[in-house]
N, C-alpha and C positions, 0 to 999 in steps of 0.2 A: 171653466174650472169651477169645481165645487166651492161654495162659499165657506165650507168648513175646512177644506184642505184636500190636497192630493197626496195619497198615501201609497207607498210601494210595499207590498207584502212579499217576502222572499222565503220560500220553503221548498226543498226538493221532494217533499211528500205532498203531492198535489191536493190530497184530501184535507190535510192540515191547513194548507194555504187557503183553501176555499172556506174552511171553517171560520177563518178570520175575515176573508174578503166579503162574504155575504152580510154578516151582521154590521161590519163597518159601513158598507154601502147603505144598509137600512138606517144607519145613524146620520146619513147625509154626506159621508165622505166619498170622494171619487177615488176608487181603489183600483190599482193595477197589480196583477199577480205575476211574479217571476218564479219559475220552477227550478231555479238553481242560481248559484253565486255568479257564474259567468254572465248569464242573462241579466241579472240584476245590475251588474257593473256596466253592461252595455246601456241599460235603460237610464241609470243615473247620470251617465255621461252625455246622453242625448236629450233627456227630458227633465223638466223641473219637478221636484217633489218637495212637499212640505215636511214629510217625515218618512222614515223607513223602519218597518218592522221585519226583522230578519232572523231566521233560524241561525244558530251558531255552528252546529256540527253538520256540515254538508260535504259531500265528496268533491275532491279537487279544489274547488274554490269555496272557502267557508265564510262564516259570518264576519270574522275579523277582516278578511279581504274586502267584503262589501262595505264594512265600516270605514276602512282606509280609503277606498275609492270614493265613497260619499263625502268624506271630510276633505279629500283632495279637490273635489268639485266645489263644495260649499261647506265649510266647517261649521256653519250654524244650522244645518239641517239635522235635527235630532234623530239618532239611530237607537232603536230599542231592540235589544237582542233577546232571543228565546233559545232555551236548550233543555233537553231532557237529562243532560249530564251536569246537573247543578253541583256547585262546589265553590268554596271560598276562593280558591285560586283562580278559577275561571271568572268569577264575579269581579275580583280585584283587577285582573288583567283587562277585562272588558272596560271597566271604569277608567283604568289608567290610559287606555288607548282612546278614550273620548266617547264611549257609549253614554247615552243619556240615562238609560235605565236597563235593568237586567231582569228577565222573567225566567223562572224555573218551571218547566212543564211537569205535571199539568197545572195550568193557571186558570183563573176565572176570567170570563170575558169582561165583566164589569171592572175588574182590576186593570185590564188592558185599556179600556175606554178612559178610565180615570187618568192614568198616566199619559196616555196619548193626548188628552185634552190639555193637561198641564204642560207637556212638552211643546205643543203648538202655541199655547199662551205665552210661554217663556220666549219662544222664537218671535212671536208677534211683538212683544214688549221690546226685545232686543232690536228688532228691525225699526220699530217706531223711535226708539232712543237714538239709533244711528241716523235715521232720517232727520230728526230734530237737530242732531249735532251738525250734520252736513248743511242743513238750512241755516244754522247759526254760525257756521264757519269751519267745518271740517273736523279733523281728528285732533286738532290742537286749538288753543285759545278757547273760544266759546264752546268748542266741541268737548272740552274737559268738564263742562258743567252739565249736571243732570237735572232735568225738571221740565215740565210742560204746563204748569199751572199759571194763573194770571200774574202772580207776583214775579215769577222767574222770567216769564216772557217780557214783562216790563223791564226787568233788569238787563236782559239780553239787548234790548233796544238801546238802553242808556249806555251800555258798554260799547256798542258799535258806534254810537254818536260821539262818545268821549275819547275813544281810543286814539283817534287821529290828532288830538290836541296834545300840546306839550305841557299843559297846565297841571299843577299838582292835584292829586285826587286824594280825598279822605274817605276811607271805607269805614262805615260804622255798622257794627253788628255784634251779636253775642258770641262768646267763645264757642268754637266748633261749628260756626255757621258757614264756613267756606270762604273767608276773606282772602286767603292767599290764592285760592283758585281764581277768584275774580281779578286779583292783581295780575296774575299770569295771563289771564284772558285780555286784560287791557294792554299788556305788553305785546302779546302775540297778534292781536288784531290791528295794531298800529304800525307806523313806519319804522319803529325800532325793533321789529320782530327778529331781525337778523343780528341784532346787537345783544350784549349780555343782559340777563335778568338776574339780579343779585338780591337775596333776601336775608334779613337779620331780625331776630326777635330782641327787642330792646329790654326785655326782662330776663333774658337768658344769661347775661354776663354782668359782672360787677362793673361799677362806674369806670374804673381805670382801664379795664380790659375792653369795655365797650368803646371808649374813646379811641383807643389804639386800633380796634377792629374797624371802626368807621373811617377814621381820618389817616390811619397809618402812623408809623413812627420811624425815626432814623436809628441807625445802629448806635447803641450806648445811651439812648434817650432816658432809659431807666434800668434798674437792676433786672437783669434777665434779657434785655433787648440785645442779644448777641448778633442779630442780623436785622436789616431794615425790612419794613413791611409797608407796602404801598397803600393799603386800606381799601375798604369796600367802595368808597366813592370813586376812586380811581379805577377799580375793577369794573364798575358799572358805567364808566365813561361812554357816552353816546347811547347808552341803554337806559334801563329802569332799575332804580333802587327801591325795594319794598321794605319799609320800616314798620314791622308789626309791633303792636302794643305801644304805640308812640306816646300814649298818655302816661306811661310809667317811666319815661326817659328822665334822668336827673336834670335838674335845672341848669347846671353848668353846661351840660351838653346841649341843652335846648338853645342856649345863646350861640354856641358854636355852629349848630345846625342852621340857625337863622342866618348867620353870616354867609354860609355856603349858598343858601337859597337866594339871598339878595345879591351876592357878588359873583357867584359861580366859581369861587376859588376855595380850595381846601388846603390847609396847612397841616402837615404831619406833626405828631408830637416830637418836639425837640428840633424841628426844622427851622431854618432861618428864612425860607422863602415859601410862598404859596404856589399852588399849581392850579391851572384852570381846568375845570371839568364841565361837561355838559350832560347832565343827568336828569331824567324825569323822576320825580318823587311820587310814590304811591305810599301813603301811610294808612295804618289801620288801628282801630281801637275799639274796645268794648266799654270804655269809660265814658262818662258824661263829661266831655271836655269843657263845656260851658261852665259846669259846676266847679271843675278843677281850676279854671281861670279865675272864677270868683273867689275861690279859696286861696289863690296865690300859688297854686302848685303847678300851674302850666302857664307859660308866657302868653299873654294876649296877642302880642305881635306875631309870634310863631303860629298861633292858632289861626289867625286871619290869613297868613301866608299859605298854610296847608289847606284851609277850608275853601279853596277856590271852587272846586267841584266836589260834591258829597254824594256818595252812593250808599244807600242803606241795603244791607244784606238781610233778607227776611229770616227770622228764626224758623225752625222746622215746624213748630206748632201752627205757623201761619201758612204753611204750604203742605198740609197733610195729603192733598191729592197727589203729591209727588212721591209719597212713601212707597207705593207698589213698584214704581219704576226704580227708585233708589235701592229697594231690597233686591230686585233683579240684578241691578248693576253691581252692588256690593257682593252678592252671592257669586257672580261670575268671577270677580276679582279674588274673592276668598278661595274659591275652588282652584284658581290658577296658582295661588300661593300654597295651597294645601292639597296636592294632587292625590293624596291617599284618602281624602274625605269621601264618604259615600253620599253626602248631601247633594241633591240636584235642585232642590227648590223648597219653598215654604208653602204650607197649606193656606188656602184662602182665609181660614179662620185665624191663623197666626198673622197674616198680613193685615187683616181687619183689626186685630188686637193691637198691633204695632201702630196703627193709625189713630188709636185712641189715647196713646200715652203722652205724657207732658214733654218729654225730651229736653230737659234743662241743658244737656250737653250737645243738643242739636245734631247736625248731620254726622259729626265725628262720633257721637255716642251711638247713633244707629249703626254706623259702619263697624264699630267695635263689637256691638252685640251680634250683628250678622256673622262676623268672622268667628266669634266665640261659639255660636251655634253650629256653624259649618265644621269647626274643629271637633266639637264634643258630641254631636248627635250621631249615633251609629247606624243611621238608616237614610234612605233617599230623601224622605220628606220630613221637614221639621213640623211638628205638631204642637198644639197648645200645651200639652203636658211637658214637652221639652222646654218651652218658654218659661213655664213655671219652675221647672227644675233648675235650669241654668241661669235664669235671670229673675230670682224670687223677689228682688226689690222693685222690679219693673212690672208690677201687677196691673194689668189693664182693668181688672174688675174694680179695683179700689177707687179709681178716678176715671170713669168712662169718657169724660170730656177733657182730661188732662188739666184739671183746675187746681191740682194740689198745691202748686207753688205760685199761683197767679194772684192771690188776694181776692178782693171783691170785684166782681164783674158786673157790668150793666146788663140789663135784660136783653138788649139788642145784641151785645157781643156774645152772650150765652146762646142766644138763638142762632147766631152766625156759626158758632163752633158746633152746635148740634147739627146744623145743616151739613157742615163739612164732614162730621162723623158719619152721618147717614150716607153721604156720597161715597165715602171710603168703604162702608159696609156693602154698598152696591157695586163695588169694583170700579168706581169712577163713572158709572152710568148715571148721568144727571137726570135723564128723562125718567128712569125708574125711581130715582131718589125723589124727584118732584111728585111722582104718583103716590109714593108712600107718605110723603109729608103733607100731601093735599095742597100743594102750592104750584104756581106756574114755574116752568123751568127758567124763565127770565129772571125770577127772583133769586135763584141760585147763582146765575151769572152776575147779577148786580152785587150780591153779597161778596162774591169772590173779588170783584173789582174794588169794593170798599176795603177789603182786607189787604189787597195788593197795594193800594195807595196809602194804607195806614190811617184811613179815615173812620174806621169802625170805632165808635165811642166806647170808652172804658167806664 
């Protein structure tokens, strides 16, 4: 099979099919020609293809039929449709049915090549992402985490190691870095996977409501308590309770939480007796808990009970090599939520620009930006002009290394960030990046390990 990919060209006008077949073969693709929709369907059902280029209007069996048959065999094979009967309705219908792109004849060969390369690259990234998820634990748990860089691989290993323990886990990381996804992975990868996973944000509710939410209440315990509530600890019995932003929990509730951790018993508000629960606690914070302990705002004894195992979630600026994969992942999700969108991908220039931005909101900020662009951009490919128009505050030109909010950096850390930036601009090709930088590729790997371990000096 061709290293570039195996392509099926479908057109009931043989001359038109050959006009695509020959130049694609010259570009290094292995190309097979089908002279009608029925033949194309037979081929996609019997042979693997990396992409399909099909005419839309054909007698008896048309391009929509080819599209449906291809997606039935493998929904991730990109299908690019061509027609001389261009129109908005046909384009919208093609995209609605799952076409990757839509060409109106006459079209330029270089345009076909560009979009074919992008379609194959998107498919490659999706396949690589799926393989990483399967290697990390399938479609749930670790499979929900996206990343292939050094820091994320290290985190995967720690999750696998810690998941089977019942010890409390403290997740530390900036807002938007994916702490709840890690908490869910810890639950799904361990022996409690079949039991409940219950999450609560300790800053989302006022003190009185949070106490009732966590520990439950009996009927009549307070004004408005017209029915009893068992509470999240009881709901999570035998499973996992995820306490997000634990650093902001009121001190009175900290004491009650400590008693549950020590005794395994929970007493509902207004109740006369306690109830035994067996719950694994995973807590998360973006706060400096040691500082809050020194300030008297967080109980030292609770901190030590929670801080049995600590996992640090790296901020996005420390895993820039994952940005192309994250963009592909979020684009797929955004397209599923917005089926009328015409966006099928981001240009390499946009992906490179995203890799240079500071991302104070981390992965959540990137996901929100990707969805905004998928919703607002009225064409298949998001370009730099779209990024400037719809995200003017996220200007990659202003801070090419994302230093705007980082304060003063050491020369070594600045050098490390620049290496990451060059790797991103080279599409993750570390060998090419090393050539441009005039360094050995082992230096790039070493700097990535330093960043992943948090040892890069500031």
